[in-house]
C-alpha positions in Angstrom: -4.8 9.9 -13.5 -8.4 9.7 -12.4 -9.4 7.7 -9.6 -9.9 4.2 -10.1 -11.2 0.7 -8.5 -8.1 -1.3 -8.1 -9.7 -4.5 -6.3 -13.4 -5.0 -5.2 -14.1 -7.5 -2.2 -17.8 -8.4 -1.3 -19.2 -10.7 1.2 -22.6 -12.0 1.8 -24.1 -9.0 -0.7 -27.2 -10.1 -3.1 -26.2 -13.5 -4.6 -22.7 -13.6 -3.8 -21.4 -15.6 -0.7 -18.1 -13.7 -1.8 -16.1 -12.4 -4.5 -12.4 -10.6 -5.1 -11.7 -9.4 -8.0 -8.8 -7.4 -9.3 -9.7 -4.6 -11.7 -7.4 -2.4 -14.1 -7.9 1.5 -14.5 -9.2 0.8 -18.3 -12.2 -1.8 -20.0 -13.2 -4.7 -18.2 -15.5 -7.3 -19.7 -18.0 -8.7 -17.0 -19.4 -11.6 -18.7 -21.7 -14.6 -17.7 -25.3 -15.9 -18.4 -28.6 -14.0 -17.2 -29.1 -14.4 -13.6 -25.5 -15.2 -12.9 -24.8 -11.7 -11.0 -23.3 -9.1 -13.2 -25.5 -6.7 -12.1 -24.8 -7.6 -8.6 -21.2 -7.1 -9.0 -21.9 -3.7 -10.3 -24.1 -3.0 -7.9 -21.5 -3.7 -5.2 -19.1 -1.4 -7.3 -21.5 1.4 -6.9 -22.3 0.7 -3.1 -18.6 0.6 -1.9 -18.2 4.2 -3.5 -21.5 5.8 -2.7 -22.7 3.8 0.6 -26.0 3.4 -1.6 -27.2 1.4 -4.5 -28.5 2.3 -7.7 -31.5 0.4 -7.2 -34.0 0.7 -4.9 -33.1 -1.2 -2.3 -33.2 -2.1 1.5 -30.5 -3.3 3.6 -32.5 -6.0 3.8 -32.9 -6.6 0.0 -28.7 -6.3 -0.1 -27.8 -8.8 2.2 -28.0 -12.3 0.8 -30.6 -14.3 2.0 -29.5 -16.2 4.7 -27.0 -14.2 6.2 -27.0 -12.0 9.2 -24.9 -9.2 7.5 -23.0 -8.1 4.2 -20.0 -6.1 3.5 -18.4 -4.6 0.4 -15.1 -3.1 0.3 -13.3 -1.2 -2.8 -9.7 -0.6 -3.0 -9.4 2.8 -4.8 -6.3 3.8 -6.5 -6.2 8.2 -6.7 -3.4 10.2 -8.1 -2.6 10.8 -3.8 -2.6 7.2 -3.2 -4.8 4.5 -2.3 -7.4 4.4 0.1 -10.1 1.7 0.9 -13.8 2.5 0.6 -16.0 -0.2 2.3 -20.1 -0.4 3.4 -21.2 -3.0 6.0 -24.8 -4.2 6.1 -26.7 -4.9 9.2 -30.4 -5.0 8.9 -31.1 -5.9 12.4 -28.4 -3.3 13.7 -29.0 -0.2 15.1 -27.2 1.6 12.2 -27.8 -0.4 9.1 -25.0 1.1 6.8 -21.5 1.3 8.3 -19.4 3.5 5.9 -15.8 3.9 6.5 -12.7 4.9 4.7 -9.7 3.4 5.2 -11.2 1.7 8.4 -12.6 5.3 10.1 -16.1 5.9 10.2 -17.7 8.4 8.3 -21.3 9.6 8.0 -21.0 9.7 4.1 -19.3 8.5 1.2 -20.4 11.0 -1.1 -18.2 14.1 -0.3 -14.7 12.4 0.2 -12.2 13.3 -2.4 -10.8 10.4 -2.8 -14.0 8.7 -3.8 -14.4 7.8 -7.7 -17.4 9.3 -9.0 -19.6 6.9 -10.8 -21.9 7.0 -14.1 -24.4 4.3 -14.6 -26.3 2.8 -17.4 -29.3 0.5 -16.8 -31.9 -0.8 -18.9 -33.9 0.7 -16.1 -32.4 4.3 -16.8 -34.2 4.2 -19.9 -36.4 6.0 -18.0 -34.5 9.2 -18.1 -35.6 9.1 -21.9 -39.3 7.7 -21.4 -40.3 8.5 -18.2 -41.6 11.1 -16.3 -40.1 14.6 -16.1 -39.7 14.5 -12.4 -36.8 11.9 -12.9 -35.0 14.2 -15.5 -35.5 17.4 -13.0 -33.7 15.0 -10.6 -30.9 14.3 -12.8 -30.2 17.5 -14.1 -30.0 18.9 -10.6 -27.5 15.9 -9.4 -25.5 16.9 -12.3 -25.3 20.7 -11.3 -24.0 19.7 -8.2 -21.2 18.1 -9.6 -20.1 20.9 -12.1 -21.2 23.6 -9.7 -20.8 22.8 -6.3 -21.7 26.0 -4.8 -24.6 26.0 -6.6 -25.7 22.6 -5.1 -27.7 24.5 -1.8 -29.9 26.1 -4.9 -32.6 23.3 -5.1 -32.7 22.9 -1.3 -33.5 26.4 -1.1 -36.5 26.2 -3.4 -37.7 23.5 -2.2 -38.2 24.5 1.4 -39.9 27.9 0.1 -41.9 26.2 -2.0 -42.8 23.9 1.2 -43.5 27.0 3.4 -45.8 28.4 0.3 -47.6 25.2 0.1 -48.1 24.9 4.0 -49.7 28.4 3.9 -51.8 27.9 0.9 -53.2 24.5 2.5 -53.8 26.4 5.8 -55.7 29.2 3.8 -57.9 27.0 1.9 -58.8 25.1 5.2 -59.3 28.6 6.4 -61.7 29.5 3.6 -59.7 33.0 2.9 -60.6 34.9 -0.2 -58.1 35.7 -2.6 -57.5 39.8 -1.5 -56.9 37.9 1.9 -54.5 35.4 0.9 -52.6 37.6 -1.2 -51.7 39.8 1.7 -50.3 36.3 3.6 -48.9 34.8 0.2 -46.7 38.2 -0.4 -43.7 37.0 1.5 -43.1 33.9 0.5 -44.3 34.9 -2.7 -41.0 37.1 -2.7 -38.6 34.4 -1.5 -40.1 31.7 -3.8 -39.4 33.8 -7.0 -36.1 34.5 -5.9 -35.4 31.0 -5.1 -37.2 29.9 -8.2 -34.7 32.3 -10.5 -31.6 31.1 -9.6 -32.5 27.6 -10.3 -34.1 27.8 -13.2 -30.9 29.8 -14.6 -28.5 27.4 -13.2 -30.2 24.3 -15.0 -30.4 26.3 -18.1 -26.4 26.7 -17.6 -26.1 23.1 -17.0 -27.9 22.1 -19.9 -26.0 24.5 -22.3 -22.8 23.1 -20.9 -23.3 19.3 -21.9 -25.0 19.8 -25.1 -22.2 20.2 -27.5 -20.7 16.9 -25.8 -23.7 15.1 -26.1 -24.1 16.1 -29.6 -20.5 15.0 -30.2 -21.0 11.3 -28.3 -24.1 10.9 -30.3 -22.7 11.6 -33.8 -19.8 9.3 -32.9 -22.4 6.6 -31.4 -23.5 6.6 -35.2 -27.1 8.4 -34.2 -28.1 9.9 -37.0 -29.7 13.5 -36.9 -28.6 16.3 -34.2 -29.3 14.9 -30.6 -30.4 18.1 -28.4 -31.0 17.8 -24.8 -33.9 20.9 -24.5 -34.8 22.6 -21.1 -38.0 23.4 -20.9 -38.8 25.6 -17.8 -42.1 26.5 -16.6 -41.0 29.8 -15.2 -38.5 32.6 -16.1 -34.7 33.0 -14.9 -36.1 36.6 -13.4 -37.4 36.9 -10.4 -39.6 39.9 -11.1 -41.3 37.9 -13.9 -41.5 34.6 -11.4 -42.9 37.1 -9.0 -45.5 38.5 -11.0 -46.7 35.2 -12.4 -47.1 33.8 -8.9 -49.1 36.7 -7.8 -51.4 35.9 -11.2 -52.2 32.4 -10.1 -52.8 33.3 -6.3 -56.4 32.5 -7.1 -55.8 29.4 -9.0 -53.3 28.5 -6.4 -55.7 28.9 -3.1 -58.6 26.2 -4.9 -55.6 24.2 -5.2 -53.9 24.3 -2.5 -50.3 24.0 -3.7 -48.2 26.3 -6.1 -48.7 25.3 -9.7 -46.1 27.7 -11.4 -42.3 27.2 -11.2 -39.3 25.4 -11.4 -40.6 21.9 -9.7 -42.3 21.4 -12.7 -39.7 21.8 -15.4 -38.4 19.3 -18.2 -35.8 18.2 -20.3 -36.4 17.2 -23.8 -34.6 14.7 -25.4 -35.2 15.6 -29.3 -33.4 14.6 -32.7 -33.8 16.9 -35.4 -36.3 18.7 -33.4 -38.4 15.7 -32.9 -38.9 14.4 -29.4 -37.2 10.9 -29.7 -39.7 9.3 -27.5 -42.0 9.2 -30.2 -40.1 9.3 -33.3 -37.0 7.1 -32.2 -36.7 3.4 -32.3 -35.7 1.6 -28.9 -32.4 1.4 -30.2 -32.1 5.0 -31.2 -33.9 5.8 -27.5 -30.7 3.6 -25.9 -28.2 5.7 -28.0 -29.5 8.7 -27.2 -29.4 7.6 -23.7 -25.8 6.6 -23.8 -24.5 10.0 -25.7 -26.2 11.6 -22.8 -24.4 9.5 -20.4 -21.1 9.9 -22.3 -21.1 13.8 -23.0 -22.1 14.6 -19.2 -18.9 12.4 -18.3 -16.7 14.2 -20.5 -18.2 17.5 -19.0 -17.5 16.3 -15.5 -14.1 15.2 -16.5 -13.4 18.9 -17.8 -14.9 20.5 -14.6 -13.2 18.7 -12.3 -10.4 16.9 -13.6 -11.7 13.2 -12.5 -13.6 10.7 -15.1 -16.2 8.8 -13.5 -15.8 5.4 -13.7 -18.4 3.7 -16.7 -20.7 0.8 -14.9 -22.4 -0.1 -18.0 -25.0 -2.8 -17.6 -26.4 -4.9 -20.5 -25.1 -2.1 -22.7 -24.8 -3.9 -25.6 -27.8 -6.3 -26.1 -30.0 -4.1 -28.5 -26.8 -2.4 -30.7 -25.9 -3.8 -33.8 -22.2 -5.1 -34.5 -21.2 -1.5 -35.5 -22.6 0.9 -32.5 -21.2 -1.8 -30.2 -17.7 -1.4 -31.9 -18.7 2.2 -32.0 -19.3 2.1 -28.4 -16.3 0.5 -27.4 -13.9 2.9 -29.5 -15.3 5.7 -27.2 -15.0 4.1 -24.0 -11.4 2.4 -24.3 -8.6 4.8 -23.4 -10.9 6.9 -21.4 -10.8 5.8 -18.0 -12.3 3.0 -16.1 -15.5 0.7 -17.6 -17.3 -2.3 -16.6 -19.2 -3.6 -19.1 -21.7 -6.5 -18.7 -22.5 -9.0 -21.2 -23.9 -12.3 -21.3 -21.0 -13.5 -23.5 -17.6 -11.4 -23.9 -17.8 -11.5 -27.7 -20.2 -8.9 -27.4 -17.5 -6.3 -26.8 -15.4 -5.7 -30.1 -11.8 -6.4 -28.8 -12.7 -8.4 -25.4 -9.7 -10.8 -26.4 -7.3 -8.0 -26.5 -4.6 -8.1 -23.9 -5.5 -4.9 -22.3 -8.8 -5.1 -21.8 -9.6 -7.1 -18.1 -12.1 -9.8 -17.7 -14.4 -11.2 -15.2 -16.2 -14.7 -15.9 -19.6 -14.4 -13.2 -21.2 -18.1 -12.6 -23.9 -18.2 -10.4 -22.9 -17.2 -6.6 -19.4 -16.6 -7.3 -16.6 -14.3 -9.2 -13.8 -15.3 -10.7 -11.0 -12.9 -12.7 -9.9 -15.2 -14.9 -7.8 -13.0 -16.6 -6.9 -9.5 -15.1 -4.9 -6.6 -17.4 -3.6 -3.2 -16.9 -6.6 -1.9 -18.9 -4.9 0.8 -20.7 -5.5 4.4 -20.2 
């Protein structure tokens, strides 16, 4: 059994004065009109289990207007027994986020073994498909850290070496150093950056290869025509000697700019269908399907690697899908762990009336669980 949320209590968070909902381990439909607070409920679940929001938000933004403090707590069912994760928010206090597990203060929730992992679909996350490469690099590195915890330091090591090399380049440029003099001082950092860059590039390439079969399978099951491919586009080699040679060849250009222009900090992921970028040759609905295939495929790979299936938080996922693709999506997520899906009308989720599907109706300022089901796994 994967860890899942069994209950969520919210006080003075966003639009909520208070909410207390019971959750089953399967599919739960969160229904309500626009502006009622459905996304806020998903945000509360994410906040309780990670200590952070999935939206750019300060504590002052999170605490309900007019309230001095807020709190969210999630009861989590795990194979080892229940745990309670909570986050207290007090914008005026010295420590704005008070994190606790089973009542005990902790510095972070992210590394706790009982914490359920989360996979989030938001309309804003379409930037993973349509936005700039920095977002896709960050997403890939987060996935790498989950699939290969031992590789998590690779990104930090590379960026620390890059920061040091860039600081030296800026200093050399300010001093008016020529290329020959710069090369002598850059030598040790060239080697350090090259080794860190090659290791990170190889790890990213391996992660991309690992998720591609699952992503392609989910795209087909969702009804996306053609072959969907997540293609890693590195700007440097996975061979440290080749990266070193490339850095040395670019001494002049880097000195002129004052920063390093070559390396994995410029990598990208291309989302292609039949070899063509889906951002250029796909409709909005097809791009949404590609993002769903990516997230669902990653969820499968994470479960295979860790033995724990992430909780799916799917916000406004049905709005641009036709009836057939809605049915395909529900067929993919039902019976495969916990999923919370927000919709303006419950009828937008095929099978929402079935007894094994949980239901939360949300009205402005409050959430009421009108049907709580076991939510079959």
